[in-house]
C-alpha positions as CSV (number, residue, x, y, z in Angstrom):
1,M,-45.3,20.3,25.1
2,A,-45.3,23.5,23.1
3,Y,-42.8,25.1,25.5
4,K,-40.4,22.1,25.1
5,T,-40.6,22.3,21.3
6,N,-39.9,26.1,21.4
7,A,-37.0,25.7,23.7
8,R,-35.5,23.0,21.5
9,M,-35.9,25.2,18.4
10,R,-34.3,28.1,20.1
11,K,-31.3,25.9,21.0
12,I,-31.0,24.7,17.4
13,I,-31.2,28.3,16.1
14,A,-28.5,29.5,18.5
15,E,-26.2,26.6,17.6
16,T,-26.7,27.3,13.9
17,A,-25.9,31.0,14.4
18,N,-22.7,30.2,16.3
19,P,-19.8,29.8,13.8
20,D,-17.7,28.1,16.4
21,F,-20.1,25.3,16.9
22,V,-19.3,21.9,15.3
23,Q,-21.9,19.2,15.1
24,P,-20.6,16.3,17.1
25,S,-20.7,12.7,15.9
26,S,-23.0,10.3,17.6
27,G,-22.1,9.7,21.3
28,T,-19.7,12.6,21.7
29,A,-20.0,15.9,23.3
30,P,-20.1,19.1,21.2
31,V,-16.7,20.5,20.3
32,S,-16.1,24.1,19.0
33,R,-13.9,24.9,16.1
34,K,-11.6,26.8,18.4
35,S,-11.2,23.7,20.6
36,R,-10.5,21.6,17.5
37,A,-7.9,24.1,16.4
38,G,-6.3,24.0,19.8
39,L,-6.1,20.2,19.8
40,R,-4.6,20.3,16.3
41,R,-2.0,22.9,17.4
42,R,-1.0,20.7,20.4
43,G,-0.7,17.7,18.1
44,L,1.7,19.7,15.8
45,A,3.7,21.0,18.8
46,A,4.1,17.4,20.0
47,F,5.5,16.2,16.7
48,D,9.3,15.5,16.8
49,P,10.8,15.4,13.3
50,K,14.0,13.6,14.4
51,N,12.0,11.0,16.3
52,F,9.8,10.6,13.2
53,L,12.8,10.0,11.0
54,A,14.3,7.4,13.4
55,K,11.3,5.1,13.4
56,M,9.8,2.7,10.8
57,G,6.4,3.7,9.5
58,E,4.2,4.0,6.4
59,G,6.4,5.0,3.5
60,K,9.5,4.8,5.6
61,A,12.2,2.2,6.1
62,V,15.3,2.4,8.4
63,S,18.2,0.3,7.1
64,N,21.8,-0.6,8.1
65,Y,24.5,-0.2,5.5
66,K,28.0,-1.6,5.6
67,K,31.1,0.4,4.7
68,A,31.5,1.1,1.0
69,Q,27.9,0.0,0.2
70,I,25.9,1.7,-2.5
71,V,22.7,3.5,-1.5
72,F,21.7,4.4,-5.0
73,S,23.6,4.8,-8.3
74,Q,23.6,7.5,-10.9
75,G,20.8,6.8,-13.4
76,D,18.6,4.9,-10.9
77,A,14.9,5.9,-10.5
78,A,14.6,8.9,-8.2
79,D,11.6,7.9,-6.0
80,A,12.7,8.6,-2.4
81,V,14.6,11.0,0.0
82,F,17.1,9.7,2.5
83,Y,18.1,10.9,5.9
84,I,21.4,9.9,7.7
85,L,20.9,8.8,11.3
86,K,24.5,7.4,11.7
87,G,27.7,7.4,9.7
88,K,28.9,9.3,6.6
89,I,28.1,9.0,2.9
90,K,29.7,10.4,-0.2
91,L,28.0,11.7,-3.3
92,T,29.8,11.2,-6.6
93,V,29.2,11.9,-10.3
94,V,30.7,10.2,-13.3
95,S,31.2,12.0,-16.6
96,E,30.5,10.5,-20.0
97,R,34.3,9.9,-20.3
98,G,34.3,7.9,-17.1
99,K,35.9,10.5,-14.8
100,E,34.5,10.4,-11.3
101,A,34.3,13.3,-8.9
102,V,33.2,13.6,-5.3
103,V,30.6,16.4,-5.0
104,G,29.7,16.0,-1.3
105,L,30.4,14.3,2.0
106,L,27.4,14.2,4.4
107,G,27.1,13.0,8.0
108,P,24.3,12.5,10.6
109,G,21.4,14.8,10.4
110,H,21.6,15.5,6.7
111,F,19.1,14.7,3.9
112,F,20.2,13.5,0.4
113,G,18.4,12.3,-2.7
114,E,16.0,15.3,-2.6
115,G,16.2,15.8,-6.3
116,C,13.1,13.6,-6.7
117,L,11.0,16.4,-5.2
118,N,12.2,18.8,-7.9
119,G,11.0,16.7,-10.8
120,H,14.1,14.5,-11.4
121,L,13.1,11.1,-12.6
122,L,16.6,9.7,-12.4
123,R,19.5,10.1,-10.0
124,V,22.1,12.5,-11.2
125,T,24.6,11.4,-8.6
126,S,25.6,8.2,-6.8
127,A,25.6,7.8,-3.0
128,S,27.7,5.3,-1.1
129,T,28.7,4.8,2.5
130,I,32.1,5.8,3.8
131,D,31.6,3.8,7.0
132,E,28.8,1.8,8.6
133,C,25.6,3.8,8.4
134,V,22.0,3.8,9.5
135,I,19.8,5.6,6.9
136,T,16.1,6.3,6.7
137,R,14.4,6.1,3.3
138,I,11.3,8.2,2.9
139,A,9.2,7.4,-0.2
140,K,8.4,10.5,-2.3
141,P,4.6,10.4,-1.5
142,A,5.3,10.1,2.2
143,M,7.8,12.9,2.1
144,I,5.4,15.2,0.4
145,A,2.6,14.4,2.9
146,V,4.7,15.0,6.0
147,M,6.1,18.2,4.6
148,H,2.5,19.4,4.0
149,D,1.1,18.2,7.4
150,Q,4.1,18.9,9.8
151,P,5.6,22.4,9.7
152,K,8.4,21.4,12.1
153,F,9.5,18.7,9.6
154,S,9.4,21.2,6.8
155,E,11.6,23.6,8.8
156,L,14.1,20.9,9.5
157,F,14.2,19.9,5.8
158,M,14.4,23.5,4.5
159,A,17.2,24.4,7.0
160,D,19.3,21.5,5.7
161,L,18.7,22.5,2.1
162,L,19.7,26.1,2.7
163,N,22.8,25.0,4.5
164,R,23.7,22.7,1.6
165,N,23.1,25.5,-0.9
166,S,25.4,27.8,1.0
167,R,28.1,25.1,1.2
168,I,27.8,24.6,-2.6
169,E,28.3,28.3,-3.2
170,E,31.3,28.4,-0.9
171,D,32.8,25.3,-2.6
172,L,32.4,26.9,-6.0
173,I,34.2,30.1,-4.8
174,D,36.8,28.0,-3.2
175,Q,37.4,26.0,-6.4
176,L,37.6,29.2,-8.6
177,F,39.8,31.4,-6.4
178,N,41.8,29.3,-3.9
179,S,44.8,27.2,-4.3
180,S,44.6,23.4,-3.9
181,E,46.4,23.8,-0.6
182,K,43.8,26.1,0.8
183,R,41.0,23.9,-0.6
184,L,42.4,20.8,1.2
185,A,42.7,22.7,4.5
186,R,39.1,23.9,4.2
187,V,37.8,20.4,3.5
188,L,39.7,19.0,6.5
189,L,38.2,21.7,8.7
190,L,34.7,21.0,7.5
191,L,35.1,17.3,8.1
192,A,36.3,18.0,11.6
193,N,33.1,20.1,12.3
194,F,34.9,23.5,12.5
195,G,32.6,26.4,12.3
196,K,29.6,24.5,13.7
197,E,27.8,24.9,17.0
198,D,29.3,21.7,18.3
199,A,33.0,21.5,19.3
200,P,35.5,20.3,16.7
201,E,35.9,16.6,16.7
202,P,38.5,14.1,15.4
203,I,37.9,12.7,11.9
204,V,37.1,9.1,12.7
205,G,38.0,6.5,10.1
206,K,40.4,6.8,7.2
207,F,39.6,9.2,4.3
208,S,41.7,8.1,1.4
209,Q,43.9,10.6,-0.3
210,E,42.1,9.7,-3.5
211,I,38.8,10.9,-2.1
212,L,40.3,14.1,-0.8
213,A,41.9,14.7,-4.2
214,E,38.6,14.2,-6.0
215,M,36.9,16.6,-3.6
216,I,39.4,19.5,-4.2
217,G,40.2,18.8,-7.9
218,T,43.8,17.9,-7.7
219,T,46.1,14.8,-7.7
220,R,46.7,12.3,-5.0
221,S,50.4,13.2,-5.0
222,R,49.6,16.9,-4.2
223,V,47.3,15.9,-1.4
224,S,50.0,13.7,0.1
225,H,52.5,16.6,-0.2
226,F,50.1,19.0,1.6
227,M,49.2,16.5,4.3
228,N,52.8,15.9,5.2
229,K,53.4,19.6,5.3
230,F,50.4,20.2,7.6
231,R,51.6,17.4,9.9
232,K,55.2,18.8,10.1
233,L,53.8,22.2,10.9
234,G,51.6,20.8,13.7
235,Y,48.3,21.6,12.0
236,I,47.2,18.0,12.0
237,K,48.0,14.8,13.9
238,Y,47.7,11.1,13.1
239,N,46.9,8.9,16.0
240,G,44.4,6.2,14.8
241,T,42.2,9.2,13.9
242,L,43.0,12.3,12.1
243,E,43.0,15.3,14.5
244,I,42.7,18.8,13.1
245,H,44.1,21.7,15.2
246,N,42.8,25.2,15.2
247,S,46.1,26.4,13.7
248,L,45.0,24.9,10.3
249,L,42.7,27.9,10.0
250,N,45.9,29.9,9.2
251,V,46.1,28.2,5.9
252,V,42.6,29.3,4.9
253,L,42.7,32.8,6.4
254,Y,46.2,33.9,5.8
255,D,49.2,33.5,3.5
256,K,51.8,32.6,6.1
257,P,55.4,32.9,4.9
258,Q,56.4,29.7,6.9
259,I,53.9,27.7,4.8
260,K,55.4,28.8,1.5
261,D,59.0,28.2,2.8
262,L,58.4,24.6,3.9
263,K,59.0,22.2,0.9
């Protein structure tokens, strides 16, 4: 009996001295801290942020939006972040004098409404759909929790924010130093996905000249003039969709005499 008691005591002492030992719950085998850490790492590795964003869940809602439907308005409570699964949205801001400006166009794979994470209590922009959209709404507490628990999700979110920040800087430089003609050419190239990993694609749907004018800070008549010029030069093509050709890059990169001569 004494032998059994001493053996049990030695086991308890050895387990207590081992920092990797974790006391199991009733009915389960002992699991070391290293094993627990391995299981947790495998769980993190299995997490797919895009799959997470595409499904309903606690603090999340996936909704369908019609064309020209408002997602949120300037001055609304800022209590959630949104992620675009399908379609395109535009972000606009209205001045105190009632003048509206388009400050961004976003497509699938982009977040918006992230200002709520930066202490904004109210929306500083309005968001509305350009075509039919599928959008995920993530409540602020759920967004903070998944960013804390899932590094892959945080990487996806931060990459999008950094890309957006670079785009804003480029837009500011474009607005300050380039002509309205170059600004329009750049916007069309961005809408057609030029400069991205994927191949350039046709611009589906009709972007009104008013929207394009608001984006580049000029009048609708100037946009109409430049669009006709680009079409005559073969830089763009209308055929149900607006097709952008590589040659439009010439407007952005070079000052071609033929562009200036065509009136």
